[in-house]
C-alpha positions in Angstrom: 122.9 167.8 -17.7 126.7 167.4 -17.4 128.3 167.8 -14.0 130.5 170.5 -15.7 128.6 173.8 -15.8 131.0 175.2 -18.5 130.2 172.2 -20.7 126.5 172.7 -20.0 126.8 176.4 -20.9 128.6 175.7 -24.3 126.0 173.1 -25.2 123.1 175.4 -24.3 124.5 178.3 -26.5 125.1 176.1 -29.5 121.8 175.1 -31.2 122.5 171.8 -32.9 120.3 172.7 -35.9 122.5 175.8 -36.5 125.7 173.8 -36.0 124.7 170.9 -38.3 123.4 173.3 -41.1 126.8 174.9 -41.1 128.2 171.7 -42.5 125.3 170.2 -44.5 122.0 171.6 -45.9 119.1 170.7 -43.8 115.5 170.5 -44.8 112.3 170.9 -42.5 110.6 167.6 -42.0 107.7 168.1 -39.7 109.0 168.7 -36.2 112.5 167.7 -37.3 115.1 168.4 -39.9 116.4 165.8 -42.4 119.4 165.7 -44.7 121.8 163.2 -46.5 124.2 161.7 -44.0 127.7 163.2 -44.2 129.2 160.2 -42.5 128.4 157.4 -45.0 128.5 157.2 -48.9 125.0 156.1 -49.7 123.7 159.6 -49.4 120.1 158.8 -48.7 118.1 161.3 -46.7 118.2 159.3 -43.5 120.0 161.9 -41.4 117.6 163.6 -38.8 118.1 166.4 -36.3 115.7 166.7 -33.4 115.7 170.4 -32.4 113.6 169.9 -29.3 115.9 167.3 -27.8 119.0 168.8 -29.4 120.3 165.4 -30.8 120.9 163.9 -34.3 120.6 160.4 -35.6 121.3 158.8 -39.0 119.0 155.9 -39.6 121.4 154.6 -42.4 124.7 154.3 -40.7 123.5 154.6 -37.0 125.6 157.6 -36.1 124.0 159.7 -33.4 124.4 161.9 -30.3 124.4 165.5 -29.1 126.1 168.6 -30.5 129.5 167.5 -29.2 129.2 164.0 -30.8 128.5 165.7 -34.1 131.5 168.0 -34.1 133.7 165.2 -32.9 132.7 162.9 -35.7 132.6 165.5 -38.6 135.7 167.2 -37.6 137.5 164.0 -36.5 138.1 165.7 -33.2 138.5 164.7 -29.5 135.9 165.8 -27.0 138.2 168.6 -25.7 138.9 169.8 -29.2 135.1 169.8 -30.0 134.4 171.7 -26.8 136.9 174.2 -27.7 135.6 174.8 -31.2 132.0 175.2 -29.8 133.2 177.4 -27.0 135.0 179.7 -29.4 131.9 180.0 -31.5 129.9 181.3 -28.6 132.8 183.3 -27.0 132.9 181.2 -23.9 136.3 181.1 -22.3 137.2 177.6 -21.1 139.1 177.4 -17.8 142.7 175.9 -18.1 142.9 172.3 -16.9 145.7 170.2 -15.8 149.4 171.2 -15.7 150.5 170.4 -19.2 152.3 173.7 -19.9 153.5 172.4 -23.3 149.8 171.7 -24.3 148.7 175.1 -23.2 151.5 176.8 -25.1 150.7 174.7 -28.1 147.1 176.0 -28.2 148.3 179.5 -27.6 150.7 179.2 -30.5 148.2 178.0 -32.9 145.8 180.9 -32.0 148.6 183.3 -32.6 149.1 181.9 -36.1 145.4 182.4 -36.8 145.8 185.9 -35.4 148.8 186.6 -37.8 146.8 185.3 -40.7 143.9 187.5 -40.0 146.1 190.6 -39.5 147.8 189.9 -42.8 144.6 189.7 -44.6 143.5 193.0 -43.1 146.9 194.5 -44.2 146.6 193.4 -47.7 143.0 194.5 -48.0 144.0 198.0 -46.8 146.7 198.1 -49.4 144.3 197.1 -52.2 141.8 199.7 -51.2 144.3 202.5 -50.7 143.7 205.1 -53.5 147.3 205.3 -54.2 149.0 202.0 -53.1 146.3 199.8 -54.5 145.7 201.6 -57.8 147.8 199.1 -59.8 146.2 196.0 -58.4 142.6 197.5 -58.8 143.5 198.4 -62.3 144.6 194.9 -63.1 141.5 193.2 -61.7 139.2 195.9 -63.3 140.9 195.4 -66.7 140.1 191.6 -66.4 136.5 192.4 -65.7 136.1 191.5 -62.1 133.4 193.1 -60.0 134.6 195.1 -57.0 131.8 193.7 -54.7 132.7 190.1 -55.4 136.3 190.8 -54.9 135.5 192.4 -51.5 133.4 189.3 -50.6 136.6 187.2 -51.1 138.6 189.7 -49.3 141.0 190.2 -52.2 144.2 192.3 -51.2 147.4 193.5 -52.5 151.0 192.9 -51.6 153.3 195.9 -52.6 156.9 195.4 -53.9 158.4 196.3 -50.5 160.6 193.5 -49.1 159.7 193.9 -45.4 156.3 195.7 -45.4 154.4 192.9 -43.8 157.4 191.9 -41.7 157.5 195.3 -40.2 153.7 195.6 -39.6 153.5 192.2 -37.8 156.7 192.7 -35.8 155.3 196.0 -34.4 152.2 194.0 -33.3 154.6 192.1 -31.0 154.9 188.8 -32.8 158.3 187.0 -32.7 160.3 186.3 -35.7 160.0 182.6 -35.0 156.2 182.8 -35.1 156.4 184.9 -38.4 158.4 182.3 -40.0 156.1 179.5 -38.8 153.2 181.4 -40.3 154.7 180.9 -43.9 154.2 184.6 -44.7 157.8 185.6 -43.9 161.0 183.9 -45.2 164.6 184.6 -44.7 167.5 185.1 -47.0 170.9 183.5 -46.9 172.2 186.1 -44.5 169.3 185.3 -42.2 167.3 188.5 -42.8 163.5 188.3 -42.9 161.6 189.3 -46.1 157.9 189.1 -47.2 157.0 186.0 -49.2 154.3 187.9 -51.3 155.4 190.9 -53.1 153.8 192.9 -56.0 150.9 190.4 -56.2 147.1 190.4 -55.9 146.4 188.4 -52.8 143.6 185.9 -52.2 143.1 184.9 -48.6 142.3 181.3 -48.1 139.6 180.7 -45.5 138.7 177.5 -43.6 135.2 176.1 -44.0 134.4 177.8 -40.6 135.6 181.2 -42.1 139.0 181.7 -40.4 141.9 183.0 -42.5 144.5 180.2 -42.7 146.7 180.9 -45.8 147.1 183.0 -48.9 147.5 182.7 -52.7 149.2 185.5 -54.7 148.8 186.3 -58.5 151.7 188.2 -60.2 150.6 191.4 -61.9 152.7 190.8 -64.8 153.0 187.5 -66.8 156.7 188.2 -66.9 156.9 187.7 -63.2 157.4 184.1 -62.1 155.9 182.1 -60.7 152.5 183.4 -61.9 150.9 182.0 -58.9 152.4 181.6 -55.4 150.8 179.9 -52.5 151.5 179.9 -48.8 153.6 176.9 -47.6 151.8 174.5 -45.3 151.8 175.4 -41.7 150.3 174.2 -38.4 146.9 175.7 -39.4 147.1 175.0 -43.2 147.2 171.7 -45.0 146.3 172.3 -48.7 145.1 168.8 -49.3 142.5 169.4 -46.6 141.2 172.7 -47.8 139.2 174.2 -50.8 139.2 177.8 -51.8 135.8 179.4 -51.4 134.2 176.6 -49.4 133.2 178.9 -46.6 131.1 180.9 -49.1 129.9 178.0 -51.4 128.4 175.9 -48.5 125.9 178.8 -48.0 124.5 178.5 -51.5 124.0 174.7 -52.0 120.6 174.0 -53.6 119.2 171.0 -51.7 117.4 169.8 -54.8 120.7 169.7 -56.8 123.1 169.4 -54.0 126.3 170.0 -56.0 129.6 172.0 -56.1 131.3 173.3 -59.2 135.0 172.4 -58.8 137.7 174.3 -60.6 141.4 174.8 -60.3 142.2 178.6 -59.7 141.4 181.6 -57.7 140.3 183.6 -60.6 138.4 180.8 -62.2 136.3 180.5 -58.9 135.7 184.2 -58.6 134.6 184.3 -62.2 132.1 181.5 -61.7 130.7 183.3 -58.6 130.5 186.6 -60.5 128.6 184.7 -63.2 126.1 183.4 -60.6 127.5 180.0 -59.9 127.8 180.7 -56.1 128.3 177.0 -55.1 131.8 176.9 -56.5 135.1 175.8 -55.0 138.7 175.5 -56.0 141.6 173.3 -55.3 144.8 174.9 -54.1 147.5 174.0 -56.6 147.2 170.4 -55.9 145.3 167.4 -57.4 142.0 166.5 -56.0 142.5 164.2 -52.9 140.4 161.9 -50.8 140.3 164.5 -48.2 138.9 167.0 -50.5 136.1 164.6 -51.5 135.3 163.9 -47.8 135.3 167.6 -47.1 132.8 168.2 -50.0 130.7 165.2 -49.1 129.7 166.9 -45.9 127.7 169.4 -47.9 126.8 168.0 -51.3 126.0 164.7 -53.2 127.7 165.6 -56.5 130.6 167.6 -57.9 130.8 169.1 -61.3 134.5 169.2 -62.4 135.2 172.4 -64.5 138.7 172.2 -65.7 140.7 173.8 -68.5 139.9 172.7 -72.1 143.3 171.1 -72.8 145.1 167.8 -72.3 146.3 168.8 -68.8 142.7 169.7 -67.8 141.4 166.3 -69.1 144.1 164.4 -67.3 143.1 166.3 -64.0 139.5 165.3 -64.7 140.5 161.7 -65.1 142.4 161.6 -61.8 139.5 163.4 -60.1 137.0 160.7 -61.2 138.7 157.9 -59.3 139.0 159.9 -56.2 135.3 160.8 -56.1 134.2 157.2 -57.0 136.3 155.8 -54.0 134.4 158.2 -51.8 130.9 157.3 -53.2 130.3 160.8 -54.6 128.5 161.4 -58.0 130.6 163.4 -60.4 130.0 165.1 -63.8 132.5 166.7 -66.1 131.9 169.9 -68.0 134.2 170.1 -71.0 135.4 173.5 -72.1 136.7 174.2 -75.6 140.4 173.7 -76.1 142.6 176.6 -74.8 140.0 178.2 -72.4 139.8 178.0 -68.7 136.6 178.8 -66.9 137.7 182.5 -66.4 138.4 182.9 -70.1 135.2 181.1 -71.2 132.8 183.0 -69.0 134.4 186.4 -69.9 134.2 185.7 -73.5 131.1 183.5 -74.0 129.0 184.4 -70.9 126.7 182.6 -68.5 124.3 181.3 -71.2 127.0 179.5 -73.1 128.3 178.1 -69.9 124.8 176.8 -69.0 124.7 175.2 -72.3 127.8 173.3 -71.7 126.4 172.4 -68.3 123.4 170.8 -69.8 125.7 168.6 -71.7 128.0 167.7 -68.8 129.0 164.1 -69.1 128.7 161.5 -66.3 131.6 159.3 -65.5 130.5 156.5 -68.1 130.5 159.0 -70.9 133.6 160.9 -70.1 135.7 157.8 -69.3 134.6 156.0 -72.4 135.1 158.9 -74.7 138.7 159.3 -73.3 139.4 155.6 -73.8 138.0 155.6 -77.3 140.4 158.4 -78.2 143.4 156.4 -76.9 142.5 152.9 -78.2 140.7 151.4 -81.3 137.8 149.2 -80.2 137.8 147.4 -83.4 141.3 146.1 -82.6 141.5 143.1 -80.2 144.3 144.7 -78.0 142.4 148.0 -78.0 139.1 146.4 -77.0 140.8 144.6 -74.1 142.5 147.8 -73.0 139.3 149.8 -73.0 137.4 147.1 -71.2 140.0 146.5 -68.6 140.6 150.2 -67.7 136.9 150.7 -67.6 136.3 147.8 -65.3 139.1 149.0 -63.1 137.2 152.3 -62.7 134.0 150.5 -62.0 135.6 148.5 -59.2 135.8 151.7 -57.3 132.0 152.5 -57.6 130.3 151.7 -54.3 126.8 151.8 -55.6 125.8 148.3 -57.0 122.9 149.7 -59.1 125.3 152.0 -60.9 127.7 149.3 -61.5 125.0 147.1 -63.1 123.8 150.0 -65.3 127.3 150.9 -66.6 128.2 147.2 -67.4 125.0 147.0 -69.5 126.0 150.3 -71.3 129.6 149.3 -71.9 128.6 146.0 -73.3 126.2 147.8 -75.8 128.8 150.3 -76.9 131.6 147.9 -77.4 129.4 145.0 -78.7 130.4 142.7 -75.9 128.2 140.2 -74.1 127.2 141.7 -70.7 127.7 138.4 -69.0 131.3 138.2 -70.1 131.8 141.7 -68.7 130.3 140.6 -65.5 132.7 137.7 -65.2 135.7 139.9 -65.8 134.4 142.4 -63.3 134.1 139.8 -60.6 137.7 138.5 -61.3 138.9 142.1 -60.9 136.9 142.7 -57.7 138.2 139.6 -56.1 141.8 140.6 -56.8 141.5 144.1 -55.6 139.1 143.6 -52.6 138.4 139.9 -51.7 136.1 140.9 -48.9 134.0 143.3 -50.9 130.4 142.4 -51.6 130.1 141.0 -55.2 126.5 140.7 -55.8 126.1 144.0 -57.7 122.5 143.0 -58.7 121.2 143.6 -55.2 121.1 147.0 -53.6 122.8 147.2 -50.3 120.4 147.4 -47.3 121.4 150.6 -45.7 119.5 150.1 -42.5 121.5 146.9 -42.1 124.8 148.1 -43.3 126.0 149.2 -39.9 124.4 147.2 -37.0 125.5 148.7 -33.6 122.6 146.8 -32.0 124.4 143.5 -32.8 126.8 144.1 -29.8 124.0 145.3 -27.5 120.8 144.1 -26.0 118.3 146.6 -27.5 115.7 146.0 -24.8 118.1 146.9 -22.2 119.1 150.2 -23.8 115.4 150.9 -24.4 114.9 150.9 -20.6 118.0 153.1 -20.1 116.5 155.6 -22.7 113.4 155.9 -20.6 115.3 157.8 -17.9 115.1 160.9 -20.1 111.2 160.7 -20.1 111.0 162.0 -16.6 111.1 161.1 -12.9 108.2 158.6 -13.1 110.3 156.3 -15.4 113.4 156.7 -13.4 111.4 155.6 -10.2 110.1 152.6 -12.1 113.6 151.6 -13.3 115.0 151.7 -9.8 112.0 150.0 -8.4 112.0 147.0 -10.7 115.7 146.5 -11.6 119.2 146.4 -10.3 122.5 146.9 -12.1 123.1 143.0 -12.0 119.9 142.4 -14.0 121.7 144.0 -17.0 123.6 141.5 -19.2 125.0 144.3 -21.2 127.8 145.6 -19.0 127.8 149.1 -20.4 124.0 149.4 -20.0 124.5 148.3 -16.4 127.1 150.9 -15.8 124.7 153.6 -17.1 122.0 152.2 -15.0 124.2 152.6 -11.9 124.7 156.3 -12.9 121.0 156.7 -13.1 120.4 155.2 -9.7 123.0 157.6 -8.3 121.1 160.5 -9.7 119.0 162.4 -7.1 117.9 165.3 -9.1 114.8 163.6 -10.5 115.6 164.5 -14.2 118.3 163.3 -16.6 119.0 164.9 -20.0 120.0 162.8 -23.0 123.3 164.6 -23.2 124.1 163.6 -19.6 123.4 160.0 -20.4 125.4 160.1 -23.6 128.4 161.3 -21.5 128.3 158.0 -19.6 128.4 155.9 -22.8 131.9 155.1 -24.0 131.2 153.1 -27.2 130.2 154.6 -30.6 127.6 151.8 -31.0 126.0 152.4 -27.6 125.8 156.3 -28.2 124.3 155.5 -31.6 121.7 153.1 -30.3 120.7 155.5 -27.4 120.3 158.5 -29.6 118.2 156.4 -32.0 115.9 155.3 -29.2 115.6 158.7 -27.7 114.8 160.3 -31.1 111.2 159.1 -31.3 108.5 161.0 -29.4 106.1 158.4 -27.8 103.1 158.9 -25.6 103.3 158.1 -21.8 101.1 155.0 -22.5 103.4 153.8 -25.2 106.4 154.4 -22.9 104.7 152.4 -20.2 104.0 149.5 -22.6 107.7 149.6 -23.8 108.8 149.5 -20.1 106.8 146.5 -19.3 107.7 144.6 -22.4 111.5 145.3 -21.8 111.4 144.4 -18.1 109.6 141.1 -19.1 112.2 140.4 -21.8 115.0 141.0 -19.4 113.5 138.8 -16.7 112.5 136.1 -19.2 116.0 136.1 -20.8 117.6 135.9 -17.2 115.4 132.8 -16.4 116.4 131.2 -19.7 120.0 131.7 -19.1 119.8 130.3 -15.7 117.8 127.3 -16.9 120.5 126.6 -19.5 123.1 126.8 -16.9 121.3 124.5 -14.5 120.9 121.9 -17.3 124.5 122.0 -17.9 125.4 121.5 -14.2 122.9 118.6 -14.0 124.7 116.8 -17.0 128.0 117.3 -15.3 126.8 116.0 -12.0 125.2 112.9 -13.6 128.5 112.2 -15.5 130.3 112.4 -12.1 127.8 110.2 -10.3 126.9 113.0 -7.9 123.2 112.1 -7.2 122.5 114.7 -4.4 123.8 117.6 -6.7 121.6 116.2 -9.6 118.6 116.3 -7.1 119.4 119.8 -6.0 119.9 121.1 -9.5 116.6 119.5 -10.6 114.7 121.1 -7.7 116.1 124.6 -8.6 115.3 123.9 -12.2 111.6 123.0 -11.5 111.3 126.2 -9.2 112.7 128.4 -12.0 110.4 126.9 -14.7 107.4 127.8 -12.5 108.8 131.3 -12.0 109.3 131.7 -15.7 105.7 130.7 -16.4 104.5 133.3 -13.9 106.2 136.1 -15.6 
C-alpha cells in the first residue's frame, strides 16, 4: 500500500468497478469485467477491469493502472486532482498540504461556486413547486404536455420576474457580490447595482457528468420575450463546449448491445425524448458539436444518433457534426425529421411509434452525406461530379477505420459510376496532402494490439520479475536473493527493484508498485502483467525464465563489449591487453554456457 494512509483510505473506499462503470458500461466477463476502451478510437471490447486486484487494463492501447490512474486519464487530471475527486466521493477530508495559500483559496472559491449553483437550483425548484409562485410555469409546461415526474427528475425550476430575488437569497447565505458575479447568475447594471440574470423563465439546471449543478438554461414563458432561450455564461466551473445537458442521466441508460446516445439541440427536445422512452438522450448547450463533446460521449458509447430540426439549419448542423464525430473515430447516424418539426414537436404530434419508424431508416454517414451533395450538385455534370467526389473524399479522409473507408469508396464508385481504383488514387493524394504520416493502406485493418507498444521502450522480462513482487513474500525473497539493482538494464525497473528491496513488510500491493513508476508505458506494462492470475508453479517458471534471460542478456552484452575492446587493442598494438580481454572473453563464454 501507499505510505500515505489517507491515499490508502481513499483507494480502499472507491471500488474501481463502480468508478469505471460511472463512465463506461461494463459487462461481466468471468471473474472480470470488460468494455470498449474509452481511451482509443478502435472501440473493440479490449478494456478489462479486475475487481479482485482493483486494476484496469486495455489490451488494445495498453492503458492500465489503479483507480487513481483511471480517473487521471479519463478526466485529464493530475494525481492530486484525481485524489480530491475520489476523496469527495467517499466524503474523506484531505489534509491541507504545503503553504500555497493562493492554491488553497482557489480550491475553496471553486467549491463555493458549486455551492452557489446548487443553492440556486434548490431556490428555482422551490419557486416552481410553490402553489402560487410557480403556477404560471407549471401551467406552461403542463400545456406543452410535459410529465411532472420527468421534470422533477431534471430538476426543472422557475425564476420569477423579481429583479433581485436570487441575489437577495444568496447574499443572505453569506456569499460576496464578487462570488455571485463569478457564478454568472448575477449581473450588474450601468449603475453597478446587481440583478438576477434569469427572470420570468422556466429554469433547466445543467449538471456535470458526475451530477453536480454547474450552470443553468432558461426558457421564456412567452414567445414575445427575447431571447427565447438564455444560458448561463461560462464560469470557473462551466465550459459549455465540454458539457452535455442530460449526460448525468443518459449514461445510466446505455444499452451495452446498442451503445448509443441520441443527440439533440434543446432542453425541451431532450426532455420530450426522455418522456417518450428514449432515456439515453443528451443535448448540446447552444453551441455546435465540438471535439470535446465527442470525446466526452466516447467514454460511454460507440455511436451517436443525431436528431436535429427538420430544416436547412438542422441539416447544416448535422453536416458539421459528422466531421467532428469522424475525427474522433465514433460511429454516427442521422435521423431526419420532417421539415418544420423539431424533436419536441414531432414526438408530441406523431408519438413514439412514428419516431421509431424514422429511427429504423436513420442514415449512416455515407447515405446522408451523399444525399446532401446530390441536392447541391448535378452528378451528370462534369463539374458537379468532381465537386461531389472531392467533398466526399475529404470527409472520408477523417474516417479512422480503414475497413469503412474501403467500403465507402466502393459504394461511392457504384453510385457515381466511377471506377473504384480512380477514387482510391484521388483518396491517396488527398491523404498525403492532409496527413503525410498517416497510414495509407486502407485495405489492411490496423493491428490494435500493436498500435501502441509501451513494451518497445522496456525490457518485458525485467518488468515481469518486478510484477512478481505482488504475488507474495516468497517471490520477493527470490528476487532479492537472485538479483541486484545493477542487474537491470531498464533504469526505471531497477529503481522499482530498489524500492522492493527496501520494503520490509513482506507484502507489496500493485497500487504501491504503480506509485513508483513514473512513465505511462511502464505503468501500462506493469498493470498488463499483473492482470493475469497464474498458478504458483507458473509464476516460478516465469521467474526462472526471466532471470535466465537477464543473465544471458548481460553476458551477451559483456561479450560484445569485450570483442570491441579486443579490436581496439589489436589496432593499437597492445598485445597484453588483447590477451587479457581474450582470457576474460573465454571465461565469460564458459559462464554463459553454464546458465
